[in-house]
C-alpha positions in Angstrom: 27.6 -12.2 -17.2 27.1 -14.9 -15.3 23.5 -15.0 -13.9 23.1 -17.5 -11.2 19.1 -18.8 -10.7 18.1 -18.5 -7.1 16.0 -21.9 -6.0 12.5 -20.0 -5.1 11.8 -19.8 -1.4 8.5 -21.2 -1.5 6.0 -20.5 1.5 4.9 -22.8 3.9 1.0 -23.8 3.7 0.8 -21.7 6.9 2.0 -18.8 4.9 0.1 -19.8 1.5 -2.9 -20.0 3.8 -2.3 -16.2 5.9 -0.8 -15.0 2.2 -4.7 -16.1 0.6 -6.6 -14.5 3.5 -5.3 -11.8 3.1 -5.8 -11.4 -0.2 -9.3 -12.5 -0.2 -9.8 -9.8 3.1 -8.6 -6.8 1.0 -10.8 -7.7 -1.8 -13.7 -8.2 0.1 -13.1 -4.8 2.8 -12.7 -2.6 -1.4 -15.3 -3.9 -2.1 -18.2 -3.5 0.7 -16.5 0.1 1.2 -16.5 0.7 -2.7 -20.2 -0.6 -2.5 -21.4 1.0 0.3 -19.8 4.5 -1.3 -22.2 3.7 -4.5 -25.6 5.6 -3.3 -23.1 8.6 -2.7 -21.9 8.9 -6.5 -18.4 7.7 -5.7 -15.8 4.7 -5.8 -13.4 4.3 -3.5 -10.7 5.7 -5.5 -12.7 8.9 -5.9 -13.8 9.3 -1.7 -9.6 8.5 -1.1 -8.7 11.8 -3.6 -11.5 13.7 -2.0 -9.8 13.0 1.2 -6.5 14.0 0.4 -7.1 17.0 -0.7 -9.7 17.5 1.9 -6.8 17.5 4.0 -4.0 19.6 2.1 -3.5 23.5 2.0 -6.3 25.0 0.3 -7.9 21.8 -0.7 -5.3 21.9 -4.1 -2.8 19.3 -4.5 -0.4 18.8 -7.9 -1.3 16.1 -9.7 1.3 14.3 -9.9 2.0 14.9 -5.7 -1.8 13.6 -5.7 -1.1 10.3 -7.7 2.1 9.5 -5.4 -0.4 9.4 -2.6 -3.7 8.0 -3.6 -0.7 5.3 -5.9 -2.4 5.5 -8.7 -0.6 6.2 -12.6 -0.6 9.5 -14.0 -2.6 9.0 -16.7 -4.8 6.5 -14.8 -5.4 9.5 -11.8 -5.8 12.5 -14.9 -8.8 9.4 -16.0 -10.0 9.5 -12.4 -10.0 13.2 -12.3 -11.8 13.7 -15.7 -14.6 11.6 -14.4 -14.6 13.6 -11.1 -14.6 17.3 -13.0 -17.7 16.0 -14.9 -19.5 15.1 -11.5 -18.9 19.3 -10.1 -16.3 17.6 -8.0 -12.9 19.2 -8.6 -11.9 21.5 -10.8 -7.7 21.3 -12.8 -5.9 24.3 -12.6 -2.7 25.6 -14.2 0.5 25.3 -11.2 1.8 29.4 -11.2 4.8 28.4 -10.4 5.6 25.8 -12.8 3.5 25.9 -16.2 4.1 22.2 -17.1 2.2 21.3 -13.8 -1.3 20.9 -13.0 -3.3 21.5 -9.8 -6.5 19.3 -9.0 -8.8 21.4 -6.5 -11.9 20.0 -4.2 -15.2 22.2 -5.3 -17.4 22.9 -2.5 -19.5 20.3 -3.7 -16.9 18.2 -3.9 -16.3 18.9 -0.3 -19.9 19.0 0.7 -20.2 15.1 -1.1 -17.3 14.1 1.1 -18.7 15.3 4.3 -22.0 13.7 3.8 -20.0 10.4 2.5 -17.5 10.4 6.1 -20.0 9.4 8.5 -21.3 6.1 6.8 -17.7 5.2 4.8 -16.2 5.5 8.4 -19.0 3.2 9.8 -18.3 1.0 6.7 -14.7 0.7 7.7 -15.9 -0.1 11.3 -18.1 -2.9 10.2 -15.8 -4.6 7.3 -12.2 -4.4 9.5 -12.5 -3.2 13.0 -15.1 -4.9 14.8 -14.6 -8.0 13.7 -10.9 -8.2 14.0 -9.9 -8.4 18.0 -8.2 -4.9 19.4 -4.5 -6.5 19.5 -4.6 -8.5 16.3 -5.9 -4.8 14.6 -2.9 -3.6 16.4 -0.8 -6.1 15.2 -2.5 -5.9 11.3 -1.4 -2.0 12.0 2.1 -2.6 12.3 2.3 -5.7 9.6 1.5 -3.1 7.5 3.6 -0.4 9.1 6.8 -2.7 8.5 5.4 -3.6 4.5 5.3 0.2 3.6 8.6 1.0 5.2 10.5 -1.5 3.2 12.0 0.3 -0.1 13.4 -1.4 -3.3 
């Protein structure tokens, strides 16, 4: 079998600047959102899990579906859900239609905490990203991220 080494398509100086600004911006936003959820006893990953459960029928999702939605490996999600169970935010039950499946269910306590934390979180998102960015740039960012997420490998 013959393989050919392709010459790297190096980024231009401007592309490199934008790429690094993107990485730094995402890290800064995530750090800020994480810090502003701490007073509620949540981190950003836990908050995202609660949001997805809240948007699901009966506030429940199969663990495999939840892992895909929150972009976590199944083992990482299992660890996070265990921690959240310890806080009384979620519970796990066996899937009635598939003995191997496990369903994560948001508890009433998890729902109340999400309702309490959501206004502060939305305000954090506004301060961290929505407000500092010009509306046209914000729309362009949305288009760019939609293009990125629509690419299939």
